Every structure is written in structure tokens, then in C-alpha cells.
N, C-alpha and C positions, 0 to 999 in steps of 0.2 A: 665653049667646052662645058660639058655637063659636070656638075659637081657629083662626085660619087656619093651615093646614098648608103649610109650604114643602116642596115635593117636589124633592129633588135628583136630577137624572138623571145616572147614572153612564155614562160612555162605555165600552162593553165593547171589549176588544181584538179585533183581527182574528186569530182563532185559526188560521185556515187559513194566513195569511201567516207567523205566528210558527212554526208547525210546519214549514213549508217552509224558513224561515230556519234553524231549529234543525237540520234535517237537513243542510243545506248546510254549516253550521259544523261539525257533527259529522264529516262526511266529510272536511272540510279538516283537522280536528284528528287524525283517524285517519291521514291521509296524512302529516301532519307527524310524528306519533309513529312511523310506520313508517320514515320517512326518518331520524329520529334514532336509531332502534333499529339501523338498518343502517349508516348513513354515519358518524355521530359516533363510535361506538366504533372504527370502522376508522381514522378520522383520529387518534383518541386513541392507538390502538395504534401507528400509524406514528410519531407524534411521540414516543412513549415506549418504542418497541421498542429492544432492545439494538442497539448499533452493531456490525455484523458486519464484522470486519477479517480479511483473509487475509494470510498471510506464507508464506515458505519457511524452511527451516532455515539461517539465516544469522546469525552472532553479532551483526551490527550491529542486528538487530531485537530483541535480547534484552530491552531495557528495557521493551517492551510486556508481556512475560511477567513481568519483575521487578516491574513496577507491580502486576500482578495478584497476585503472591505477597505483596506488601506491603500488599494491600488498599487501594490508592490509587484504585481505581475504585469508583464508587457501585454498590451492588448492582443487578444487572440492566441496567447501562448499556453494558457492553462484552462482546462475545463474540469470542474469538480462535480462528482455525482455521489449522492448519499444512498446507500443500499440498506435494506431492512434487516439484513442478517449477514453474518460472516460467511454462511453457506452461499447466499446469493452473490456476495462479493467475489468469492473464489470461483464460482461458476462464470461470472462475467469476465474474469481474467483468463480462464481457460478458453473461453469462446472468443477472445480477442475483442471484447466490447470495450475494454479499457486497456491502457498501456501500462498502468501501474496501480498498486493497491497498498493501502495502509492496513496492516494486520499484525497479529501477535506472531512471535516466532513459532509457537506451537501450531499455528495455522499455516505459516509459511513453509515449514518443513514438509508436510503432506502435499502442499501445492507444488513444491519443487519436484516431487515424484512424478507428477503429471506434466509439469512444464520444466524440463531439464535446463533451459536457458534462463531460468529465473535468477535475478541478481539482487542483492540487498545493498542499497545505496545510502540509507539514512537510518539512524537509530532515533526513533521518535520519542519514546518514553519508556520508563520502567515502572511497573505497578508496585506500590508499597502500601497496599491497603485499599485500593480502589476496586479491585475485584473481590467479590464476597459471595457467601452463601447466606441467604436470609431465610429464617424460619418463622412459622406461626408463633404467636405469643405463648402457646402451650409447650413449645420446644425451647429448651434452655441450654442444650449442648449438642455438639456434632454427633455424639454417640447415639443420641435419640433419633437419628435419621434411619436407623435400622428398620427395614420393613415399611418405611414411609415413601410417599410419592415426592419425587424430586424433579422439578422442571429444569431442563438444561438444553441449551442450543446444540443442534447436531453439527458440531464443528470441532476442530482439533483443540481449541482453547477450552471449550466447555467440558469435553471429555477429559482432557489433561488436568484441568483445575479440580474437577470433582474427584478424579482418581487420587490426586496428590493429597487433597483434603481428607478423604476417607482413610488413606494410609496412616495418617497421624493418629487415628483412633482404632487402628487394626481392623478396618472395614474395607470393602471393595465395592465397586459399582454393582456387583451381583447381590449385595446385601440390601439394596434399595430398589424401589420401583421407579425406573426412569420414565419420565414423561417428556417427549420432545416439545420444546417451546422455542420459537424464534425470538430474537432479541426484542422485537416490537410487541411480543405477546407476554413478556415476563410479568409486568405489573398487572395486567388484566387477568392472566391465569392465576396469579397469586390471590388477588382480591376476590375472584369468583370461586375460590375454594377448589380449583382443579388440581392444586398441588399443596403439599404441606411445607415445602421449602423450594427455593429457586436459586440456581447459580446465576448471578447477575453482576451488574457493575453500575457505576455512576452514569446518568443521574437517577436511574431507577432505585438504587440503594437509598438515597436520601429521601425519596418519596415514600418508600416502604417503611423506613425508620419512623417517619413522621406519623405513619398510620398504625404504629404499634408493633411492627415486626421485630424479631430478635436477630441480631447479627451473630451467626454461629462460627464463621471462619472468614478470614480475609488474607489477601496475598502478602501481607507483611510477615505472615508466619512461614512463608516459603520465599524468602528474599532473593531477588535476582533471577527468579525462574520465569517471570512473565514480563517479556520485553516486546514492545511494539516497534515494527520496522516498516520502511517503505521498500516494496519490492517492484522491480520492473523487469521487462524482458531485456536480454543482452543487446538486442538490436536498437533499443531506445538509446543506449549509451553512445551510439555513433550517429544514428539517423535523426534523433531528436535531442541531441546533446544540449543545444542552446536552450530549448524549452525546459529540460530537466534542471539545468543550472539555474534558470529563472525561478523555477518552483522552489528549489532548496535555498537559494539566496533569500527569497521571499519568506520562507519558513523561519530562518534565523533572524531576519529583520523583525518579523512579527513576534518571535520569542523575546527579543530585546524590548520591543514596545510593551509587551505584556508585563515585563518586569518593571518597566518605568511607570506605566500608566495602567495598573491592574484593573481598576474599576471601569475606566473608559474602554479598555479592551473587552471586559466582560459585557458591557452594555452593547457592544457591537456584535457579539456572537451568541449571547445567552438565549435569545429567542429561538435559535435553531435547536436548542436542547429542551425547549419548553419549560425552562426554569428561570428564576430571577437572576440578575447579575450577581447578587451576593451568594446565591446557591451555587452558581457556576464556579465562583472562586473557591467555595468550600469543596466542590467536587475535585478540584485540582490538588487538594492537600495530600491525597494519597498517591500522587504521581511525582516522578522526577523527570524533568525535561532536560536531556543532556545538551551541553554547550557544543559549539563547533569543535573546540579542542578535545572534548570527551569523545565526540563522534570520530575524530581522526584516530584516536587511540583504540576505540572499540571496533572500528572497521579494518584494522590491520589484520591481514589474513592469517598471520602466524602469532600465536601466543597471546591474543587479546582476550579480555574478560568475556566478550560476547561469544567468541569462538569456543572458549573452554566451557562456558556455561551451556552453550548450545549443544556441545558434544555430550554433556551429561543429560540434557533434555532428550537427545536422540535415543540414548540408552533407556531412559525411563519410558519413552513412548514405544520403543521396540519391545520392551519387557511387557508392556500392557497392550500390545497389538494395535497401537495407534499409528504405527508406521510399518509399511511392508518392507522397505529397504533401509539400509544404513546410509542415510543421506550424510554427506560430508559438509558441515557448515563452512569450513575454510575455503571451499570451492564456490560458495555462494556469495561471499562478501566482495564488494568492489568499492574501493575508496577513491577512484579517479575523479568523480564529481566533487566529493568533499574536498579533495586537494585543490581543485580548480576554484571552488567557492572560497576557500581559505585565502587564495592568492588575490581574489578580486574584491573581497570585503575590506 
């Protein structure tokens, strides 16, 4: 007797459908791979790229460079560039050549007109005598500048400082002969008799004094009106937050080191300013470098001294046609990084 054979019927797949599905999925995977190859590395590079910071040669910014000398920055996190003038610095920021700039509030406000997403994340210093107007030995008073040639940088700071100084003796910029001079031209222009006076700052001030120039006016006569800040684009606060925190942490560590070891700190950075370590320390005497706690208070968006003084600054600059729009300082300040630095130090 034959055994009954049970025949099992296998259901064959629809190969045409599978091949078509496979092709579609392959194309999708290729597209995704291409996107990853192009986009994700770019995103990775942006988030991990060095934070590009621009400065000019001003002693108040020295702690950025001191932090670099002391290896307080993580490798590849911060790249510092020194510019010849505030005008060149502002141009670099507008053109996205740098992610952040150290500059005075009187330069930050006009820059905020051109770059609405500018944010202020650190108060670097306040000038209490470091910004000056230097005159020839024959000039012994600010009033004597009437009709004279005055060298001044084409920047918000230069225009504001000269305007405020002349106001104290009932003069205006219209009463003097303005000669545009970049910061790197101040000393040479003065010594070559191209001007009778120059609006300048340390370390040029000390060198001109040693050569017989007279100091006609300084920022201690307008206290609290000249403040230096670190400005970045708002996108930096999210896309390069780690690098920005590293920069500011390094700044405060360098500030503490400078207070503990002033001469050693001066020896590490004085050469950048083309002066001796002792001259560098003298140049800091007209500056106040706010602490972390002071920064926390000054960067509060409502009711802080920085905001209130900046609102007065806006009015002065608007009255003297140095600002086209009524910029609102309280909308520029951002204390998120300062708060995170406070928690981590």
C-alpha cells in the first residue's frame, strides 16, 4: 500500500515587486547617505569649529591672550585675531570673518544696527582714565583745540569720546579740524606733525607722554561711559556654546592669575603691545576689570548699571547723529553663558 504523500505547496514571492521595492529603498539609502556625507560633517564642523574672536591692541583685552599663553583654552576651541582698528574689527564681524568681537559699547551699538542678532555676553572692562586726548606741548587745555587738527579713529568710540570731551568745554566736533587716523597711525601721525592732538588710548598714551605730549582729557572725567564688552552673534550661543564657555572661563581664570601674579602675567603678554612688562602694568591702572559676580549683575537685562548707562549712551549718540536708530540695550544683553560659567568655576 502506497503511503499517501502530502504535498506542501510553497507560496513563491513576487520577485518583481521585491526588486522594485529594493530599488526604491536603495535609492532612498543612497540619498540619505549623500545627505549625511554632506550635511552632517558640516554641522559637526560648525558645532566644533574654533570660536573666532577679534580684538584690537588694547590692554583691557589682554586676558584673552594671557589665557591662551596659560593653556586655559581647550585645543582647537578658540582662535584669536588682532585687528589694526575698531573699524576693521567691525567690518570683520559684519562679514562673518569672526564669531565675536571685543569692543566698546559705543562701537557695539552702531554694530547692532547692522547686525540685529548681536548679543553682549561679557563685560570686559570700564575705562577710568585709559582713553585720552593727547596734545602737543604747546597745547595746555582742551579749549585750545578750537580750530586745531585732531586725529581720531573713524569709529563709534572715537566720535563719541571726542564729542563728549568737547562738550565739557562748550565745543563740538564742528569746532575742530577732524583728521581720520586708524589706531595704528596715532603715534606716527602725532610725531610727524600731521595733527595737533589725537584721541587715543594705552599703550600709545604712555609713549606720547614720555615724548613730551600733554594729556588734555581722559575717560575718568566721564565715569562709566566707556565700557568694553564681548559681542557675539546669537547663533553662537547655541551652535558654539561649549567654545564660548571655554573662552569666558579662560578669561576669568586669566583675570585671577593676573591678580595673583601680575608681573609674570605682564611678561607673558607685554610683547604683544610693544611695551615692557612694567609699562603694561601701568597701562592697566586706568582700567577696571569686572569680576564674575559684577558681570552677573551688569548683564541682567532689567535695571542693571550697564543697561541704564547704555540707555544714556544711546541718547547721547542719537543726539549727536552717531546712531540712526534707538537701539535697545536691554535686548542685546545675554547672561546665559555667565550663569553657566558661574556654576562651573
